[in-house]
C-alpha positions in Angstrom: -50.1 -47.1 -7.7 -46.7 -46.4 -9.2 -47.4 -42.6 -9.2 -48.4 -42.7 -5.5 -45.1 -44.5 -4.7 -43.1 -41.9 -6.6 -45.0 -39.1 -4.8 -44.1 -40.8 -1.5 -40.4 -41.0 -2.4 -40.5 -37.3 -3.4 -42.2 -36.4 -0.1 -39.7 -38.4 1.9 -36.8 -36.7 0.1 -38.1 -33.1 0.0 -40.4 -32.9 3.1 -43.3 -31.8 0.9 -45.8 -33.4 -1.5 -45.2 -32.8 -5.2 -47.0 -29.6 -6.1 -49.3 -31.1 -8.8 -50.2 -34.1 -6.5 -51.1 -32.1 -3.4 -54.6 -32.5 -2.0 -56.1 -30.7 1.0 -57.4 -32.7 3.9 -61.0 -34.0 4.2 -63.8 -31.8 2.8 -61.2 -29.1 2.0 -60.2 -31.2 -1.0 -63.6 -30.5 -2.5 -63.0 -26.8 -2.3 -59.5 -27.2 -3.7 -60.7 -29.2 -6.7 -63.4 -26.7 -7.5 -60.8 -23.9 -7.4 -58.5 -25.8 -9.7 -61.4 -26.2 -12.2 -62.0 -22.5 -12.1 -58.3 -21.7 -12.5 -57.5 -24.2 -15.2 -58.9 -22.3 -18.3 -57.0 -19.2 -17.2 -53.7 -21.0 -16.6 -53.7 -20.3 -12.9 -53.5 -23.8 -11.5 -49.8 -23.7 -10.5 -50.4 -20.3 -9.0 -53.2 -21.7 -6.8 -51.3 -24.8 -5.8 -48.2 -22.7 -5.0 -50.4 -20.6 -2.7 -52.0 -23.5 -1.0 -49.0 -25.8 -0.6 -45.9 -23.6 -0.8 -47.1 -20.4 0.8 -46.2 -18.3 -2.1 -48.2 -15.9 -4.3 -51.4 -14.0 -3.8 -53.4 -17.0 -2.6 -51.0 -17.4 0.4 -51.5 -13.8 1.4 -54.3 -12.3 3.4 -57.4 -12.8 1.4 -60.0 -10.1 0.6 -62.7 -10.0 3.3 -65.8 -12.0 2.9 -69.2 -12.1 4.6 -69.6 -14.3 7.7 -71.6 -16.8 5.7 -68.7 -16.9 3.1 -71.2 -16.2 0.3 -69.9 -12.9 -0.9 -66.6 -11.0 -1.1 -66.9 -7.5 0.3 -65.3 -4.1 -0.8 -65.1 -4.5 -4.6 -63.2 -1.2 -4.7 -60.1 -2.9 -3.3 -57.3 -4.0 -5.7 -57.5 -7.3 -7.4 -55.8 -9.8 -5.1 -53.7 -11.2 -8.0 -51.8 -7.9 -8.2 -53.0 -7.0 -11.7 -52.2 -3.5 -13.0 -53.5 -1.4 -15.9 -51.0 -1.2 -18.7 -50.7 1.5 -21.4 -53.8 1.6 -23.5 -52.1 0.0 -26.5 -51.1 -3.0 -24.3 -54.4 -3.5 -22.4 -56.1 -6.8 -22.8 -59.4 -8.0 -21.4 -57.6 -10.4 -19.0 -56.0 -10.5 -15.6 -52.4 -9.8 -16.1 -49.5 -9.6 -13.6 -46.6 -9.4 -16.1 -44.6 -6.3 -16.5 -45.2 -3.6 -19.2 -43.1 -2.9 -22.2 -39.3 -3.1 -21.9 -37.9 0.0 -20.2 -41.2 1.3 -18.9 -40.8 2.9 -15.5 -44.3 4.2 -15.2 -46.1 3.1 -12.0 -49.2 1.3 -13.2 -52.4 1.6 -11.2 -53.8 -1.6 -9.7 -57.0 -3.0 -11.2 -59.8 -2.7 -8.7 -61.7 -6.0 -8.2 -64.8 -4.2 -9.4 -63.2 -3.6 -12.8 -61.3 -7.0 -13.0 -62.3 -8.8 -16.2 -62.1 -12.1 -14.2 -64.0 -10.7 -11.1 -66.4 -13.6 -10.8 -63.7 -16.2 -10.9 -61.4 -14.3 -8.6 -64.2 -13.9 -6.0 -65.3 -17.5 -6.3 -61.7 -18.7 -5.7 -61.4 -16.3 -2.8 -64.6 -17.6 -1.2 -63.6 -21.2 -1.7 -60.1 -20.5 -0.3 -61.7 -19.0 2.8 -63.8 -22.2 3.2 -60.8 -24.5 2.5 -58.7 -22.7 5.1 -61.6 -23.0 7.7 -62.0 -26.7 7.0 -58.3 -27.3 7.3 -58.1 -25.3 10.5 -61.0 -27.3 12.0 -59.2 -30.6 11.1 -56.0 -29.4 12.7 -57.8 -28.1 15.8 -59.5 -31.5 16.2 -56.2 -33.3 15.8 -54.5 -31.0 18.4 -57.4 -31.5 20.8 -56.8 -35.3 20.5 -53.1 -34.6 21.2 -52.0 -36.0 17.8 -48.3 -35.5 17.4 -46.6 -34.6 14.1 -44.4 -37.4 12.7 -41.8 -34.8 11.4 -42.0 -36.0 7.8 -43.5 -32.9 6.2 -41.9 -29.5 6.7 -45.2 -27.6 6.4 -47.3 -29.8 8.7 -49.6 -27.6 10.8 -49.1 -30.0 13.7 -45.3 -29.3 13.9 -44.4 -27.7 17.2 -42.2 -25.1 15.5 -45.1 -24.1 13.4 -47.7 -23.9 16.2 -49.0 -20.3 16.6 
């Protein structure tokens, strides 16, 4: 209970929920929690939460296309959505890396295609779940708008805010 009250104080002061305490609405929370479980072993949890709740990073951008049933990501020849690039052969690791190359390197590094990404299955599962999470959240917001629910003005990223409607 104490943690919840601290989170409420933070939200009142900053206009957003603390990043590690954010949870999507309704059934979208199930998708979010599954994404966090996938990301945790790779150290991508903050990256995911930043995309979902702070509109930053690759997860906040346009997602790779998926089938209408949201059961498969299409076009594996597109770059990995995380922005990973191939480093010099001596620096290559079997992981998804976005950090820069060796100090002073000015070589433009080619993007890793999703088909060659060492974390392809995880990336694609996260992308599919994010497509579903966004769809669920959009349906919830549409339902609230249809019911003429008004934003209270507390949270700066509330999808019901008039200045965010679009």
